[in-house]
Structure formats: structure tokens, C-alpha cells
N, C-alpha and C positions, 0 to 999 in steps of 0.2 A: 671372503670374510671381512666385514667392515671394521674399521679402526675404532678404538674407544679412547675416551678422555678420562683419566683418573682424577677424581676430585679429592684433595687432601685436606686434612684438618691441620692448620699451621700451629695449633697449640700442642698437638700430640704427635704429629708426624704420621698419623695413621690415615689410611684411605677410607673415605666415607662411602663412596660408591663410584662406579664407572658408568659413563653414558656414551651413547653412540655418537661418533664424529661424522658430521655431514660432509659429503663430498661436494666438489664444485657443481656437479650435476644436480645434487639434492638442493643446493642453494638456488640454482637457476630454476628448478621446478617450483620452489616456494615463491620465487619472484613472480613466476607466471601465474600461480594461484592468487597472489595478491593483486596482480594486474587484472585478472578476470573478476575478482571480488569487488575491485574498485568500481567497475562499470555499474554495479547495482548499489553499492554502499554510498556512492557519492550522491545518489538521488534521495537517500533517507533524510528527512528534514531534521533541523537542528534540535528540535525538542525531543524527538525520538532518540537521537544520538545522546542527548543529555540524560535521558532515562536509563540508557544502557550503561553509561559511565557511572551514574549513581548506584546502579545495581552492582556493578563491578566493585566499587569502593565498599559497599555493604558486605559483599562476599569476602573481600580481603580482611576486613575488620573481624569478621566471624572466625577467620583462620589465622589471625595475627600471631598467636603463640607459636604455631607450627612454622610459619614463615620466618619469624624472628630466630627461632632455634636453628633453622637451616642457615641463616645468615651468620650466626655466631660460629657454627661448626665449620663452615667453609671459609669464612673471612677472618675469624678470631676476635672480633670486637666484643666487648661485654654485652651480655644479654639485654641489659637496660638500654644500651645504645641501639641495639637491633630493634627492639620494640619501638623506640623513638623513630627509627628510620622507616618502619612500616607505616606509622602514622603520618610521618612527613611525606611519604610517597602518596598516601591517600589524599593528603591536602591538595596535591596537584590535580588529582582526578576530580575532587570536589570543585576546585576552582574552575577548571576548564569545562566541566559539565555545565557551568553557567556562562562562561566566557564564549563558548561556541555559539550561544544564542545571540551574541552581540557582534558577530562578524559583519558589521554594517557596510553597505555601500553608501552612495550619496548621489544627489543630482547636482549638476554644476550650472550656474547661470550661463545661458548661451551667449555666443558672440554674434549670432545672426538671429533674426526674428523667427525664421522658420526651421530652426535647429533645436533639438533637445539633446542634452548630454547626460548620460547615466553611467555611473561607475558601479560595477558589481564585483563581488568576491566569489571565488570558487576554489575548491580543494585542489592542491597541486598534483596529487596522484599518489603513486606508491612511494612510501618513505622507508628508507633503510637506515638502521641505527646500529652503532657499535658502542657498547657501554663498558664502564670500568668495574674493577672488582671491589673498590673501596666503599661504594654505595650501590650494591647490585640491584636493589629494587627502586631506590629513590631516583637515581639518575636515569633509569629506564622509564619510570613513570613520568618524569619531567619532559620526556620526549613523546611517549606514547599518548598521554592524555590530550595535549593540544593537537596532535596529528589526527587522532580519530574524532575529536570534537569538531575539527575543521572539515571532516568528511573524507580523510585520506585512509588508505590501508597501511599497515605498519608491520615491518619485519625487522627483528633485532637480533644481533649476535651478542649474547652476554659474554663477559670475560671467562676465559677457560678456567680460572681459579674458582669462580663463584657462579656456576650456572644453575645450581639446584634451586636456590631461592627465587631466581628470576623465572625459571620454568614454572614453578608452582604458582607464582604471582600471575603469570600470563595465562596459565591454564584456567584460572578462576574467571578470566574474561569470557571464555567459552561457556562456563557454567552460568555466567550472568546474561547470556543470550546473544553475544556477538556471533555472527555467522562465520562459518569456516572461511579462512583466508583474510579476514579483516585484521586480526592480530596474531602474529606467528613469531617463532624464534628458530634460529639455526645454531647449532653447536659446531664450530669449525675453527680452523686456525685463523688468526687475524689477517694473515697474508691472503689466504684464499677468499675469505669474506670481503675484505677490502677491495681486492681486484675485481671480483664479480660484481659487487655493488657499484663500484665506480664506473665500470665499463658497460653495465646494462643500460640499454636505451628505454627500458621499462621502469627503471628506478628514476623518479623525477627529483628526489631530494635525498641527500646524504647528511646525517647528523652524527657527530662523534664527540665523545668525551674521553680524553686521554692525553698522552704526551705530545709535546709540540713536534718532535721528530716524526712520529707516526702521522700526526695531523698534516704535516707538509706533504708526505707521500700520498695521502688520500686526496689532498687538494690537487696534486699533479694528475692523479688518475681521473678525478672528476672533471678536469678540464677537457678531456677527450669528448665528453658529451655536454659540455657547458652546464653541468649539473648544479642546481641550487644546493648550497652547503651551509651548515652551522657547525662551528668548531669551538669547543670549550677545552682549552689546552692547558699547558703547564703553568705553574706559578712559582714565585719566590718571594712570598709576602713579607714585607717589613712591618714591624710593630714599634711605634715611636711613643715613648713615655716622656712627656715634658716635665719641667721642674715643678709646675703647679698642679700636676695630676693628683687625683684622689688615689692614694697608694693602694688601699684595699680593693677598690674597683679595678684598678689596673692589674693587680696581681690575680684577682679572681677571673677576670675576663681573659687575661693572658694564658692562664691554665686551661680555660675552656677552649680557646682556639688552638692552642699548641698541642694538647694531649688527646683531643677527640680522635677516636679511631687510631690511637697510638701515634698520632702525628702523621698518619697516612691519608692526608687530604690535600687537594691542590690549593686550598685557601688557608691552611693553617699557617700561623706565624712562623717564619723561617729565620728571620734576622731581627734581633732586638736592638733598638737604639734608645738608650736611657740617658737622660740629662745627668751630667756629672754631679750636680748638687744632690741628687737623690739616688744615685746609682747604688751606693752601698746599702741604703735602707731597702730599696726595691729588691736588689739581689738577695739580701738576707731573708726577707719575708717570702719572696718567691721560692727560694730554695727550701725553706722550712716546709712550705705547703706541698711542694713537689715530692719531698721525702715521704709524705703521708699517703701518697697515691698507691693504691694496692694493685700490684701487677700479678697476672696469672691467667689461667684458662677462663675465657669469657663466660663459660657455663657455671663457674663457681660464684657463689653469692658474695657480693661486695667488691668484686674485681672492677677496677676502673681503667686499667691499661692492659690490653691483650698483646699478642705476639705480632711480629712482622709477618707479612703475608707469605714469604718464602725465603730461601737462602740468599737469593740475589739482593732482596731488600735488606736483609740482615747484614750482609757483607758491606753494602754501601754505607749504611748508617755507622757501623763500627769503623769503617775507613774514615769517615768524617770526624768521629770522636777522636780517634788516634792521631789524625793529622792536626787537629786543634790542640791536643795535649803537647805534641812535638813542637808546635809553634808558639808555645808560651801560655796557652789557655789553662785556666784553673777549674777543675771539676768541683763544684760546690754541692752537687746532688747527683746520685746515680753514677753513670759512666761505665757500668759493666754489662756484658752480654752473656747469654747462656743458650746454646743450641744443642744441648744433650738430648732433648726430646723435641720441643717446639723451637721457635725462633724468637726468644725473648731478649729485650733490651730495656734496662731500667730507665725510667723517666730521668732525663739528664739535664743539668744546667751547667753551662760553661761561661765563666766570667773572663774578662781580659781578651775578648775576641778581637781579631784584627782583620783587615781587608785581605791579607795574604792567605787566610785559611780557606780551604775548599768550601766549608760550610757557609761562608759568607758570600759565596759566588755561585753555588749550585743548590738546587732544591734537594733537601735531605730526604724528605718523606719518611720521617721517623720521629721518635719522642725525644728530641734534643733541642734545647733553647740556648743559643749563643748570645751573650750580652756584650755589646760594645757601647762605650760612653760617647757623648757629644757635648759640646759647650754652646754651639750656635744652632738655632733652629733651621736656618737656611742650609747649613751643612748637613743636618740630618735629612732634610728633604732631598738634597742633591744625592746623598748616598742611597737613600731609599729608592730613588728613581734610576739609579745606575745599574740597570738590568734590562735585558731584552723582554722580560716579562712584565705584564701589567694586569694581573687578575685581581688580587685582593691586597688591601693594606689596612692597618689599624693604627689609631693614634688616641692618646689619652691626654687631655688638658681640660682645665676648668675655665680657661680664657676663651671667650667667643672670638676674640680677634685672632689669637693664635690658632684656634680651631678652624677658622675660615682660611687662614694662610695654608694650613695643612690640607684642608679639603680641596682647595683650588690648586695647590701646588703638587699634590701627589698624583702621579699619572697612572691610575689604576681604575678598573671598571667597577669594583665593589669596595666601598669604604666603610669601616666601622669606627665611629667617633664615640669613645667611651663604651664600646660595644664589641664584644668578641664573636657575636653570632648574627651577622647581618644577612640573613637568608630566610626566605619564606616564599610560598607559592605565588603570591601577588607582587613580588619584587622582581624586576628585570635583573638577570644575573649573566655576567659575561666579562670578558677581558679586553684590554687594549694591547697594542703592539703584538708580540708573538704569543700572546695568551688566548688568541681566538678571534673568531668572526661571528657576529650575531649575538642575540640574547635569548635566554630561556627564562620562563616565568613572567608573570605580569601580563599587561596588555601586549607587550612586545613579543611574548612567547608564542602566540598563535599566528602572528603575521608570516613567519617563514613557511607555514604550511598552506598558505593561501596565495592564489594568483589574482591579480587585479586586471579587470577588463574595462575598457571604456567603449561605450556605444554612442556614436554620433548619429542621431536620427533626423532626417529631413522630413518635414511634415507639410 
């Protein structure tokens, strides 16, 4: 009898449904299916692949309410956010339906009279992906769309917590006309999938979004076959508010980046550095607005902050809050948790944050904003950079001189200048340092799925 994976609703603690768990043999069989499908699919021209992608996006939009409801029930995020995620996922399919037609080669001026030099691009092969629970369809679409646009076949392992929305999303690709084996999913343990994907000589590329610790293990495994990899890993994003910032803009965008998906994103602001001249005004206004955020079941109307994904996530966030309180932090909004049914933590603001607090040194992944003051901008930049992570950072200033200092000084791959939402399908996304390798989105997002050939022709 095969094992099953129980999918739980984090807002109620109830089981939604259970699904079959794939064995290592099942994963290997699907890799073989993808390998065989690639032999035919790679010959399909870019315009035909584009038409398939456009049809897939159309089918998804026709079923967006169903997919969004699945996301909310298994992830917990508010339904409005889930609907936004479905559209965000479709934007990647839209973009790469066009970008796949622009995977240009080139000719190179020869170095000898009787030589011609031609550079061509071709799909890399079978792509294996491992995606996270916090954006179960968007992070998968960000990988699948450029892969199949480039002519690759695609196999993904969704997160165990949120497979249902990803499965429905991918099943619609078959309805759109993609042939069997071109787009598939497996439901398995991360360990099993990671090891099989990494060690398979038929998987030519591995792409992962998740923690840095798991990313490092996958990189070690991929080394055995010198596999092409893209890694979008952890973050510990700083948010800097300088003394000349527009206060309302800073507050509104700080809330947008901090409390989206209940703070369970790798790019949400995790450490706030606010200039001492405006720290009181910012903290007061920010706390006032945070107190108005409605917490609850994401299926309920008007809810803006849902639950933590599970008990481990809940316990970690509460540990960070309690540690900050014990070390002198002041709770100016929220601070309480409730796990009597789901795993809920109030949107929380902590003033008086210090470098000794866990929350200023580790990614929290929850709805907590710790605020520390600074007097010198160089000091703020130094503290912001004092982490092994380099994914996202945010800063607010009306001075172009200080803005350029921050833009050039902050060692992060994604920057928001007076903007808490610096992400879109046409923008290259990825981190520096231990936050990852490679980029997803934009022109750069399709390159990892293409191989480059040079042909030197003697005539």
C-alpha cells in the first residue's frame, strides 16, 4: 500500500485531503518520461511553444477562483492575495510565451577569411524543480514558463504543505495541449526528490527555491553530475528609512513588504533601521496602521493577515518575539499568538531592537517588524550588509544623493527605493552571497534553460 501525504489547513488545523506519495522509483520513472518527451518537444518551434503557453495561461485564468481557493485553504494567505498570486503566475507564462521566440543566436565576424562563426541556442534538456509553500503556483510558474518556452521538459516537486494548487495549475497545462511528459509533478519527500533529481544523469538542470541550508545540500548533490543549477535561497532583508523619507510612503510600503503572506516571504523586510530624527514618528504611525490589519482565516472577507503555515513556523516566530521582549524590546502593536485551532500570530511591531536580539540576526518568516534607530547613513548600510544573505533590501529617501549611496552600498540582488514591491515577470530576480545563484524573470530568466553552441565553419 502506497504512502500518502496529508494536506492540512493551517487556519483550522483540519485535513483538506490526502494525496499519494511518490516513491523514488516513481520519481525516476517520471524523469524517464520527461527524457523521452524531450526528444520530440525540443523540435517544436518557438511559435508553437508560445501558442501552448498562451493557451495554458488562458485555462488558468478561466479557473483562477478554484486555484486561489486551494492556495488559501492549504497555505492560509488571504483569498485576495491568492487571486493576486494566480495572476502573478500567469504573468510569467505570458512573458515567456513571447521571450521564447527571442532566444536569438548570432554570427561573429571571423578571424580568418575562409571561416564563418555561428552561435546557436538550444534547450538544455530535462529540468527538475523544487518549489516552496509560500507561493505554490507563482514560484513554480517562474520556473516552468521559461523552461518550456526554451524547449525543455519540466518536472516539479511542490512543497508537501501546498501540493493541491500546484497540481491543479499543472493539470491545466495538459488541458491546454502540452503532450504527456512535457510538464509533470511528483509528490514526495524533499530528501527523496532532491537526491534523485541531483543524481540523475537525465536531469540536466536543477532549480530550487527554499532555504539556504537545503540549497547547499542540493548543490553538493548536483556536483556529482556537474549539473546546471539555479538557487533562490534565504533572505534577511533590511529596510532603511532615512530622515528625509516621505513618512506615509515609507509606512505604507513597509506594511506591504512586511505583512504580505503574514511575513512568510523570503523578500519581506526583516530588520528595520530608522533614522533617529523620525524614529518616533515612523514607529507611531506604523504601529497605528499595523493595529488595523485584520487577522483571521484567509477565506473570510476582509482578512489581511492569515496564519503561520505550521507549528514549527509558529514556534519560531513566537521565540523571536519573546527573545526581543526579554532583551528590552517594546511591543507597540500585536505580540500575541493563538494556536487553539490554527497558528495565528498578531501583526507585531517591536521598538528598541538591538543587535543582540535573535530577530535582528535570523530570518523570522513571520509578521513581526523590529525597529532599530541609526544616526549615520554609513552605519545603517554597514548594519544592513552585516549578514550572509543578500536577496532583497528596501530604502526610503527623497534625496537622490543618499538614494544612490544606498543603491550602490547595499549588497543585495533586489532593491526597492521608495518601493516595497520590486518584483514582476520582466524583472531579473535573485540574490547575492548565500541567497542564491542565478536569476529568474526578465531576459536573464530564460538563459539558464538554454545551452550555447559555437560552430566554426571552414568554407
